[in-house]
Structures are given as structure tokens and as C-alpha cells.
C-alpha positions as CSV (number, residue, x, y, z in Angstrom):
1,M,0.0,-0.3,-0.4
2,G,2.8,2.7,1.3
3,N,4.5,2.3,-2.5
4,S,1.0,2.6,-4.0
5,L,0.2,6.0,-2.0
6,R,3.5,7.6,-2.6
7,E,3.4,7.0,-6.3
8,R,1.0,10.0,-6.3
9,D,4.0,12.4,-4.6
10,T,1.1,14.2,-3.2
11,S,1.5,15.4,0.6
12,G,-1.5,14.1,1.5
13,A,-0.7,10.7,-0.1
14,N,2.2,10.6,1.4
15,R,1.7,11.3,4.9
16,Q,-0.7,7.7,4.5
17,A,2.7,5.9,3.2
18,L,4.8,7.0,5.7
19,E,1.8,5.9,8.2
20,S,1.7,2.6,6.5
21,Y,5.9,1.7,6.6
22,Q,5.9,2.6,10.0
23,R,3.3,-0.5,10.3
24,A,5.2,-2.6,8.5
25,V,8.5,-2.0,10.4
26,A,6.4,-2.1,13.7
27,L,5.5,-5.8,12.5
28,D,8.6,-6.4,11.3
29,P,12.1,-4.2,12.6
30,K,14.0,-5.8,10.1
31,Y,12.2,-4.6,7.2
32,A,14.8,-3.3,5.1
33,A,12.2,-2.1,2.0
34,A,9.9,-0.1,4.4
35,Y,12.5,2.2,6.1
36,S,13.6,3.1,2.5
37,G,10.1,3.8,1.9
38,I,9.7,5.8,5.6
39,A,12.8,7.7,4.2
40,D,11.4,9.1,0.7
41,A,8.1,9.9,2.2
42,E,10.1,11.5,5.1
43,W,11.8,14.1,2.9
44,R,8.7,14.6,0.4
45,I,6.6,15.6,3.2
46,A,9.1,18.2,4.3
47,D,9.7,19.5,0.5
48,Q,6.4,19.8,0.1
49,E,4.5,20.7,3.0
50,T,6.4,20.9,6.8
51,G,10.1,22.5,5.6
52,E,10.9,20.8,8.9
53,A,14.8,20.1,8.7
54,A,14.0,17.2,11.6
55,G,12.1,15.2,8.8
56,Y,15.2,15.3,6.7
57,A,16.8,14.5,9.2
58,R,14.4,11.1,9.9
59,S,14.9,10.4,6.4
60,L,18.4,10.3,6.3
61,A,18.7,7.9,9.7
62,A,15.8,5.5,7.5
63,A,17.3,5.1,4.8
64,E,21.0,4.8,6.5
65,H,18.8,1.4,8.9
66,A,17.5,0.5,5.6
67,I,21.4,-0.3,4.3
68,A,22.4,-1.7,7.3
69,L,19.9,-3.8,7.6
70,A,20.2,-4.6,3.4
71,P,23.5,-3.8,2.1
72,N,23.0,-5.9,-1.0
73,S,19.6,-4.2,-1.5
74,P,19.0,-1.0,-4.0
75,D,16.5,0.3,-1.7
76,G,18.4,2.2,1.0
77,Y,20.6,3.7,-1.8
78,W,18.1,4.9,-4.2
79,A,16.5,6.1,-0.7
80,R,19.7,8.1,0.1
81,G,20.4,9.3,-3.4
82,G,17.1,10.7,-3.9
83,L,17.3,12.8,-0.2
84,R,21.3,13.9,-1.1
85,Q,19.8,15.3,-4.8
86,A,16.8,16.9,-3.6
87,Y,18.1,18.5,-0.2
88,Y,21.3,18.5,0.2
89,Y,23.0,19.0,-3.3
90,D,25.5,16.8,-2.8
91,W,25.0,15.3,-6.3
92,P,28.3,13.4,-6.1
93,G,26.9,11.8,-3.2
94,A,23.7,11.0,-4.9
95,E,25.1,10.1,-8.5
96,A,27.4,7.3,-6.1
97,D,24.4,6.1,-4.7
98,F,22.4,5.6,-7.8
99,R,25.2,3.8,-8.9
100,K,25.3,1.8,-6.3
101,A,21.9,0.4,-6.4
102,L,21.6,0.1,-10.3
103,A,25.0,-2.3,-9.7
104,L,23.1,-4.5,-7.0
105,D,19.8,-4.4,-9.5
106,P,20.1,-2.6,-12.9
107,N,16.4,-2.9,-13.9
108,D,15.2,-0.7,-10.7
109,E,12.8,1.8,-12.3
110,R,13.0,4.3,-9.1
111,T,16.4,4.5,-9.3
112,L,16.5,4.8,-13.2
113,R,13.9,7.6,-13.1
114,D,15.9,9.4,-10.2
115,Y,19.2,9.6,-11.2
116,A,17.8,10.5,-14.6
117,T,16.3,13.4,-12.9
118,L,20.2,13.7,-11.8
119,L,21.3,13.8,-15.0
120,A,19.2,16.2,-16.5
121,S,19.6,18.5,-14.1
122,R,23.6,18.9,-14.8
123,G,22.7,19.3,-18.6
124,A,23.3,15.2,-19.8
125,T,19.9,15.3,-21.3
126,R,20.4,12.7,-23.6
127,E,21.5,10.2,-21.2
128,A,18.6,11.2,-19.1
129,E,15.7,10.5,-21.6
130,E,17.6,7.2,-22.6
131,M,17.3,6.0,-18.5
132,M,13.8,7.6,-18.4
133,R,12.9,5.8,-21.0
134,R,14.5,2.6,-19.5
135,A,12.6,2.6,-16.9
136,L,9.8,2.7,-19.0
137,T,9.8,-0.5,-20.4
138,L,10.4,-2.1,-16.9
139,D,7.0,-0.2,-15.3
140,P,5.2,1.2,-18.4
141,L,2.2,2.1,-16.0
142,A,4.6,4.1,-13.7
143,V,3.1,7.4,-13.0
144,R,6.3,9.8,-11.9
145,T,8.1,8.3,-14.6
146,W,6.0,9.8,-17.6
147,R,5.7,13.1,-15.4
148,G,10.0,13.4,-15.4
149,L,9.9,12.2,-18.8
150,G,7.1,14.7,-19.9
151,E,9.4,17.5,-18.0
152,L,12.6,17.0,-19.5
153,L,11.2,17.2,-22.6
154,I,9.9,20.5,-21.8
155,D,12.7,21.5,-20.5
156,V,14.3,21.1,-23.4
157,G,12.2,22.7,-25.4
158,R,10.2,19.1,-27.1
159,T,6.4,20.7,-25.3
160,P,4.7,18.5,-28.2
161,E,6.8,15.4,-27.5
162,A,6.1,15.7,-23.9
163,L,2.2,16.2,-25.0
164,E,2.3,13.1,-26.1
165,D,3.8,11.6,-23.6
166,Y,1.9,12.7,-20.7
167,S,-1.3,12.8,-20.6
168,A,-3.9,10.4,-19.0
169,S,-3.3,7.6,-17.5
170,P,-2.4,4.3,-18.9
171,V,-4.3,1.3,-18.7
172,A,-3.6,-2.1,-18.9
173,G,-5.6,-5.2,-20.5
174,D,-5.2,-8.2,-22.6
175,G,-1.3,-8.6,-22.5
176,K,-1.3,-4.9,-23.6
177,I,-0.8,-1.0,-22.5
178,F,-3.3,1.6,-23.8
179,M,-2.0,4.6,-24.1
180,V,-4.2,8.4,-25.1
181,S,-2.4,11.7,-25.8
182,G,-3.9,14.8,-25.0
183,S,-4.2,15.1,-29.2
184,C,-6.0,11.7,-28.8
185,K,-3.3,9.6,-30.3
186,V,-4.0,5.6,-29.1
187,T,-1.0,4.2,-28.3
188,V,-0.8,0.3,-28.2
189,L,2.1,-1.1,-26.4
190,K,2.7,-5.2,-25.6
191,A,3.3,-6.0,-22.1
192,G,6.5,-6.8,-21.0
193,A,10.3,-5.8,-20.6
194,Q,10.8,-4.8,-24.1
195,W,9.5,-1.2,-25.2
196,E,7.4,-2.9,-28.6
197,V,4.5,-0.4,-30.3
198,L,1.8,-2.8,-31.5
199,A,-0.7,0.1,-33.1
200,T,-1.1,3.8,-33.0
201,N,-4.6,5.2,-34.2
202,D,-5.3,8.8,-33.9
203,L,-9.1,10.2,-33.2
204,D,-7.8,13.5,-34.3
205,E,-9.8,14.6,-30.8
206,E,-8.8,17.0,-27.7
207,C,-8.5,13.8,-24.9
208,W,-7.5,14.5,-21.4
209,A,-9.6,11.5,-19.6
210,T,-8.2,8.4,-19.2
211,P,-9.3,5.3,-21.2
212,A,-11.2,2.9,-18.8
213,I,-11.8,-1.5,-19.8
214,A,-14.9,-2.5,-18.5
215,G,-15.2,-6.6,-20.3
216,N,-13.3,-6.6,-23.7
217,N,-14.6,-3.0,-24.1
218,L,-12.2,-0.2,-24.0
219,F,-13.9,2.9,-23.7
220,I,-12.1,6.3,-24.3
221,R,-13.7,9.6,-23.9
222,T,-12.7,12.9,-25.9
223,R,-14.1,16.0,-25.9
224,N,-17.1,15.2,-27.8
225,T,-17.0,12.0,-28.2
226,L,-16.9,8.4,-25.8
227,Y,-16.1,5.4,-28.3
228,S,-15.9,2.3,-27.3
229,F,-13.9,-0.4,-29.0
230,A,-13.8,-4.3,-28.7
231,A,-11.6,-6.7,-30.4
232,A,-12.9,-8.7,-34.0
233,K,-14.2,-11.8,-33.2
């Protein structure tokens, strides 16, 4: 539950996530991944809401406790890297943590996303985009990663691409992932570790609503029309 709440990245959701992680470590004091979640939630709450220095200190303590409990897991290094980047502006330290996390697990989507953000802030935008897209091949439904890619593309002046990349949330069904852009370009991806586009269709309308799946039908609501699509029998 904590991971799902944290993905929303709002102050309210981060507080709920923090409570979930705290309940988890109360049940299992050696649960390193939960301590990394506490670390991430603590600094985000401080950043978004309280500005409390003690919150950042608690975040650092939780991240380092996660590392002590599980030094061969990427969780604590990822959490400490995010804190170092966002609050302490210790970019070499953050990069060292992200590299360590990826050495332990090259497919850690969170680390790829946050390391990409660090690279972009240092001007390495091409490498950042490649890393962000790699993260999306691992988790095509990661909202924070789509948002990060959209922000990156806007920052480098590729706003039309950003609008295509970042609009309604993707949905999954029947082994496929469906994404709808603001200009209502419908992209169908194969669900899997590799990025594979199966089809694209342009409905030529504005569309900001997340599509819905019910039974065998995909529903897409545009500004003026509600579409229902079903596989041919």
C-alpha cells in the first residue's frame, strides 16, 4: 500500500504512505524496504509541506538504517540518493548512491527514474531521456516516470512530444498497455520488458480522460465523443 500511495506524490498521499511503512516496520523491525519507503516519504513531506529540518534528518536516518539492514539491496541507496539530490544538493553523493543501487539491481525502475532526473539537472539530457525511457520499459504504468519524462522534454524545448508522452494515465488489459495523448493519439504497447509498439491510432480530438476497460471493451472519452472499441471476433 505504501508504494502505491507514494506513487501519487502528494502531501496527503505521502503521509498515508509514511503511516503504512511505519506499521510495516512495527510488525517487522528488520524490513529494510519499508525503512527506505519511510526515508522517501519523510523528505517528500518536508519538501512539500513542513520544511522541517528534522524531517530530512529522519529521512537520512531511515535510509542509512535500510542500508545497514540490507547492504546488498538497492532500496536504501536509492532512498539516500534521492535525499542527497533533493535536499543536500550533494550530487556526487547522490550519483554514487544511484550507481550502487543499479549495480545491485540494473532494473530498479525507481533508481533509473531518479538518476535520470539527476543527469538532466547536470545537463546530460540525452542520457537522462534514455534512462527515463528504459525505466518505462520496466514499468509502463509508472506515473512519476511519465511525469519526469514529460518535464524533461519540456525543459529541452520538445513540448509537443511532452504532450504526447504525458497526458492521461495508461491502462493495461489483454497483455497490452493503452496510452492516450492529449491530442487523442492512441498507442498500444505490448506488455513486457521490451518497449514494443503494436499499433497507433489518431482520433483527432482533444482527450484528457484516462481510458477505461470493461469486459472486452476499451472506452475512450474525448471532448465530444465516447468511443467503445472491442476486438474483432
